[in-house]
C-alpha positions as CSV (number, residue, x, y, z in Angstrom):
1,M,-4.7,-80.1,-22.5
2,S,-2.4,-80.7,-25.4
3,D,-0.2,-78.2,-27.1
4,D,-2.4,-78.2,-30.2
5,T,-5.5,-77.3,-28.2
6,R,-3.7,-74.5,-26.4
7,D,-2.4,-73.1,-29.8
8,T,-5.9,-73.3,-31.2
9,Q,-7.4,-71.4,-28.3
10,H,-4.7,-68.8,-28.4
11,K,-5.3,-68.2,-32.1
12,R,-9.1,-68.2,-31.8
13,P,-10.6,-64.7,-32.2
14,G,-12.2,-63.2,-29.1
15,G,-15.5,-62.5,-30.7
16,L,-16.9,-59.6,-32.7
17,F,-15.8,-57.0,-30.1
18,S,-12.2,-58.1,-30.3
19,F,-12.3,-58.0,-34.1
20,L,-13.7,-54.5,-34.2
21,S,-11.3,-53.1,-31.5
22,K,-8.2,-54.8,-32.9
23,S,-5.6,-52.1,-34.0
24,R,-4.0,-52.2,-37.4
25,A,-0.3,-53.1,-37.7
26,T,2.0,-50.2,-36.9
27,K,3.9,-48.8,-39.9
28,P,7.6,-47.8,-39.8
29,G,8.1,-44.5,-38.0
30,E,4.7,-44.6,-36.2
31,I,4.3,-44.6,-32.5
32,Y,3.0,-48.0,-31.2
33,G,0.1,-48.0,-28.8
34,V,-1.0,-44.3,-29.0
35,P,-4.5,-44.1,-27.5
36,G,-7.1,-43.0,-30.1
37,Q,-4.8,-43.5,-33.0
38,G,-6.6,-44.0,-36.4
39,E,-8.5,-42.2,-39.1
40,T,-12.1,-41.1,-38.3
41,L,-13.0,-39.2,-41.4
42,W,-15.4,-41.9,-42.9
43,L,-17.0,-42.5,-39.5
44,S,-17.6,-38.8,-39.1
45,L,-19.1,-38.5,-42.6
46,G,-21.3,-41.5,-42.0
47,S,-22.5,-40.1,-38.7
48,I,-23.4,-36.8,-40.3
49,A,-25.2,-38.7,-43.1
50,V,-27.2,-40.7,-40.6
51,L,-28.2,-37.6,-38.7
52,L,-29.3,-35.8,-41.9
53,F,-31.3,-38.9,-42.9
54,V,-33.1,-39.2,-39.6
55,W,-33.8,-35.4,-39.7
56,W,-35.2,-35.8,-43.3
57,L,-37.3,-38.9,-42.4
58,V,-38.9,-37.2,-39.3
59,T,-39.9,-34.2,-41.3
60,A,-40.9,-36.1,-44.4
61,M,-43.2,-38.5,-42.5
62,G,-44.8,-35.6,-40.7
63,W,-44.0,-36.8,-37.2
64,V,-43.0,-33.3,-36.1
65,K,-44.7,-30.1,-37.3
66,P,-42.5,-27.8,-39.5
67,L,-43.0,-25.0,-36.9
68,F,-40.9,-27.0,-34.5
69,V,-38.5,-28.9,-36.9
70,P,-38.3,-27.7,-40.5
71,S,-37.0,-30.0,-43.1
72,P,-33.4,-29.9,-44.3
73,G,-34.6,-28.6,-47.6
74,A,-36.4,-25.7,-45.9
75,I,-33.2,-24.8,-44.1
76,V,-31.3,-24.7,-47.3
77,Q,-34.0,-22.6,-49.0
78,K,-34.0,-20.2,-46.1
79,F,-30.2,-19.9,-46.3
80,V,-30.4,-19.0,-50.0
81,D,-33.2,-16.6,-49.3
82,V,-31.3,-14.8,-46.5
83,W,-28.1,-14.8,-48.5
84,Q,-29.8,-13.1,-51.5
85,N,-32.2,-10.8,-49.6
86,G,-30.5,-10.3,-46.3
87,F,-32.3,-10.1,-42.9
88,T,-33.9,-7.0,-41.4
89,N,-32.6,-4.9,-44.3
90,T,-29.0,-6.0,-43.6
91,A,-27.0,-8.2,-45.9
92,F,-26.3,-11.7,-44.6
93,H,-22.5,-11.4,-45.0
94,Q,-22.7,-8.2,-42.9
95,H,-24.3,-10.2,-40.0
96,I,-21.5,-12.8,-40.3
97,W,-18.8,-10.2,-40.4
98,V,-20.1,-8.3,-37.4
99,S,-20.4,-11.4,-35.2
100,T,-17.0,-12.8,-36.4
101,A,-15.4,-9.4,-35.6
102,R,-16.8,-9.3,-32.1
103,V,-15.8,-12.9,-31.3
104,F,-12.3,-12.9,-32.7
105,G,-11.6,-9.4,-31.5
106,A,-12.4,-10.5,-27.9
107,F,-10.5,-13.7,-28.5
108,V,-7.3,-12.0,-29.6
109,L,-7.6,-9.6,-26.7
110,A,-8.2,-12.4,-24.2
111,C,-5.1,-14.3,-25.6
112,A,-2.9,-11.2,-25.5
113,V,-3.8,-10.7,-21.8
114,G,-4.6,-14.2,-20.6
115,I,-1.6,-16.2,-21.9
116,P,1.2,-13.9,-20.4
117,L,-0.8,-13.6,-17.2
118,G,-1.4,-17.4,-17.0
119,I,2.4,-18.1,-17.5
120,A,3.2,-15.5,-14.9
121,M,0.7,-17.2,-12.5
122,G,2.3,-20.5,-13.1
123,M,5.8,-19.2,-12.4
124,S,5.2,-16.8,-9.6
125,P,3.3,-17.7,-6.4
126,A,2.8,-14.0,-5.6
127,I,1.0,-13.3,-9.0
128,R,-0.9,-16.6,-8.7
129,G,-2.1,-15.5,-5.2
130,I,-3.2,-12.1,-6.5
131,F,-5.0,-13.1,-9.7
132,D,-6.2,-16.7,-9.0
133,P,-9.1,-15.8,-6.6
134,P,-10.9,-13.3,-8.9
135,I,-10.5,-15.5,-12.0
136,E,-11.8,-18.6,-10.2
137,F,-14.6,-16.5,-8.6
138,Y,-16.1,-15.2,-11.9
139,R,-15.2,-18.2,-14.1
140,P,-18.3,-20.4,-13.2
141,I,-20.7,-17.5,-13.4
142,P,-22.9,-17.6,-16.6
143,P,-22.3,-14.5,-18.8
144,L,-26.0,-13.7,-18.7
145,A,-25.6,-13.1,-14.9
146,Y,-23.1,-10.2,-15.3
147,L,-24.6,-8.9,-18.6
148,P,-26.6,-6.3,-16.8
149,L,-23.5,-5.0,-15.1
150,M,-21.7,-4.7,-18.4
151,I,-24.6,-2.6,-19.7
152,I,-24.7,-0.4,-16.6
153,W,-20.9,0.1,-16.6
154,F,-20.1,0.3,-20.3
155,G,-23.4,1.1,-22.0
156,I,-25.2,-0.7,-24.9
157,G,-22.5,-0.2,-27.5
158,E,-19.8,-2.5,-28.8
159,T,-17.7,-2.2,-25.7
160,S,-20.1,-4.1,-23.5
161,K,-20.6,-6.8,-26.1
162,V,-16.9,-7.4,-26.8
163,L,-16.0,-7.2,-23.1
164,L,-18.7,-9.9,-22.3
165,I,-17.2,-12.2,-24.8
166,F,-13.7,-11.3,-23.6
167,L,-14.5,-12.4,-20.1
168,S,-15.9,-15.7,-21.2
169,V,-12.7,-16.5,-23.2
170,F,-10.2,-15.0,-20.7
171,A,-10.6,-17.4,-17.8
172,P,-10.0,-20.7,-19.7
173,V,-7.1,-19.2,-21.6
174,A,-5.4,-17.9,-18.5
175,L,-6.0,-21.0,-16.5
176,G,-4.8,-23.2,-19.4
177,A,-1.6,-21.3,-19.6
178,R,-1.1,-21.6,-15.9
179,A,-1.6,-25.3,-16.0
180,G,0.7,-25.6,-19.0
181,V,3.6,-24.2,-17.0
182,R,3.5,-27.3,-14.8
183,S,4.0,-29.5,-17.9
184,A,7.7,-28.6,-18.0
185,A,9.9,-31.4,-16.6
186,I,11.9,-30.4,-13.6
187,E,14.9,-32.3,-15.0
188,Q,14.8,-30.1,-18.1
189,I,14.7,-27.0,-16.0
190,H,17.6,-28.1,-13.8
191,A,19.6,-29.0,-16.9
192,A,19.0,-25.6,-18.4
193,Y,20.1,-23.9,-15.2
194,S,23.2,-26.1,-14.9
195,F,24.3,-24.9,-18.4
196,G,24.1,-21.3,-17.2
197,A,20.6,-20.3,-18.6
198,S,18.9,-17.3,-17.1
199,R,15.4,-17.4,-15.7
200,W,14.1,-15.7,-18.8
201,Q,15.9,-18.2,-21.1
202,V,14.5,-21.1,-19.1
203,M,11.0,-19.7,-19.5
204,L,11.4,-19.0,-23.2
205,H,13.2,-22.2,-24.3
206,V,12.0,-24.8,-21.7
207,I,8.7,-23.8,-20.0
208,L,7.0,-22.1,-22.9
209,P,7.4,-25.0,-25.4
210,A,6.2,-27.4,-22.7
211,A,3.2,-25.2,-22.0
212,L,2.2,-24.8,-25.7
213,P,0.0,-27.9,-26.0
214,E,-2.0,-26.8,-22.9
215,I,-2.2,-23.2,-24.2
216,L,-3.4,-24.2,-27.7
217,T,-6.0,-26.5,-26.1
218,A,-7.2,-23.7,-23.8
219,M,-7.5,-21.4,-26.9
220,R,-9.7,-23.9,-28.6
221,I,-11.9,-24.2,-25.5
222,G,-11.9,-20.4,-25.1
223,I,-13.1,-19.6,-28.6
224,G,-15.9,-22.1,-28.1
225,F,-17.0,-20.2,-25.0
226,G,-16.8,-17.0,-27.1
227,W,-19.2,-18.3,-29.7
228,T,-21.5,-19.5,-26.9
229,T,-21.5,-16.1,-25.3
230,L,-22.2,-14.3,-28.7
231,V,-25.9,-14.8,-28.5
232,A,-26.0,-13.3,-25.0
233,A,-23.8,-10.4,-26.0
234,E,-26.2,-9.6,-28.9
235,M,-29.3,-9.7,-26.9
236,V,-29.3,-6.0,-26.0
237,A,-29.5,-3.1,-28.4
238,A,-28.0,-5.1,-31.3
239,T,-29.1,-4.5,-34.9
240,E,-26.6,-6.8,-36.6
241,G,-25.0,-10.1,-36.0
242,L,-25.8,-13.8,-36.2
243,G,-26.9,-13.9,-32.5
244,Y,-29.2,-10.9,-33.2
245,M,-30.6,-12.7,-36.2
246,V,-31.4,-15.9,-34.2
247,L,-33.0,-14.0,-31.4
248,S,-35.1,-11.8,-33.7
249,A,-36.3,-14.8,-35.7
250,S,-37.3,-16.7,-32.6
251,Q,-39.6,-13.9,-31.5
252,F,-41.6,-14.3,-34.7
253,L,-41.4,-18.2,-34.7
254,Q,-39.2,-18.3,-37.8
255,T,-37.8,-21.7,-36.8
256,S,-36.0,-22.2,-40.1
257,T,-34.1,-18.9,-39.7
258,V,-33.2,-19.9,-36.1
259,I,-31.8,-23.3,-37.1
260,M,-30.0,-21.8,-40.1
261,G,-28.3,-19.2,-37.9
262,I,-27.3,-21.9,-35.4
263,I,-25.8,-24.0,-38.2
264,V,-23.8,-21.0,-39.6
265,I,-22.4,-20.2,-36.1
266,A,-21.5,-23.9,-35.6
267,A,-19.8,-24.0,-39.0
268,I,-17.7,-20.9,-38.4
269,A,-16.7,-22.2,-34.9
270,Y,-15.9,-25.7,-36.3
271,T,-13.8,-24.2,-39.1
272,F,-11.7,-22.3,-36.6
273,D,-11.4,-25.4,-34.5
274,L,-10.0,-27.3,-37.5
275,L,-7.6,-24.4,-38.1
276,M,-6.4,-24.7,-34.5
277,R,-5.9,-28.4,-34.9
278,W,-3.8,-27.7,-37.9
279,V,-1.7,-25.2,-36.0
280,E,-1.3,-27.8,-33.2
281,R,0.1,-30.3,-35.6
282,R,2.6,-27.8,-37.0
283,V,3.6,-26.0,-33.8
284,V,3.6,-28.9,-31.3
285,P,4.1,-32.0,-33.3
286,W,5.3,-33.9,-30.2
287,K,1.9,-33.6,-28.5
288,G,0.7,-37.1,-27.6
289,R,4.0,-38.7,-28.5
290,M,5.9,-38.2,-25.3
């Protein structure tokens, strides 16, 4: 085989897949070869547009009855109606506020308890031995399983609802903080000790910065579990909240209200997730670059 033939084969594109998967040239200051690098905004917008079009097409062609899948226009109309007139004699913004207060109140409490405990579990074998078994025991149990216990122990008021959401958020936050402690390089720890740092200084200036990416990821996962548990928390003796609205509407086959409530819950949760991503970029800019 001649040199010209080899050069031609070397320059020949490897097909459509190679063309689509080929990365753009790296700009000055960028990290070369970072997995998943690249903008996805337009792909995300296109994906949403396709889903909305398919939804509209299915309902417009009458392939599914409106009782089961209302049209996008019906969902928008229901949102406007509930926003103007409320639901069960309660303003819509009041339902949003009540659910948001429950979830974020439990989330803040879970972070205030779970992050310090998780760091302590990562640093101390004794604390890990004490708290790891009960956390790992209840973590895989669905919240609906211990909802009756919350009601028996704490009644049907706000305490049982917030505590149920707290338990769903607490486990991933605590275990994420514990796993983050192991992200600290032993060389950095030894170097800090060799310069005369105390155990508290090592934890504050070495271990905690190394654990922050894991902690923030655990917080994002935890708040997702919190919104998932919201509907279960508002199943019993609730008169306000998005979960209550969805459950009440389902009993009367108001599918448009159910889907509208689900979309509102997802929108609030996604907005907070975007906020957490922004915090990650500001607080731990080195994440994914080391």
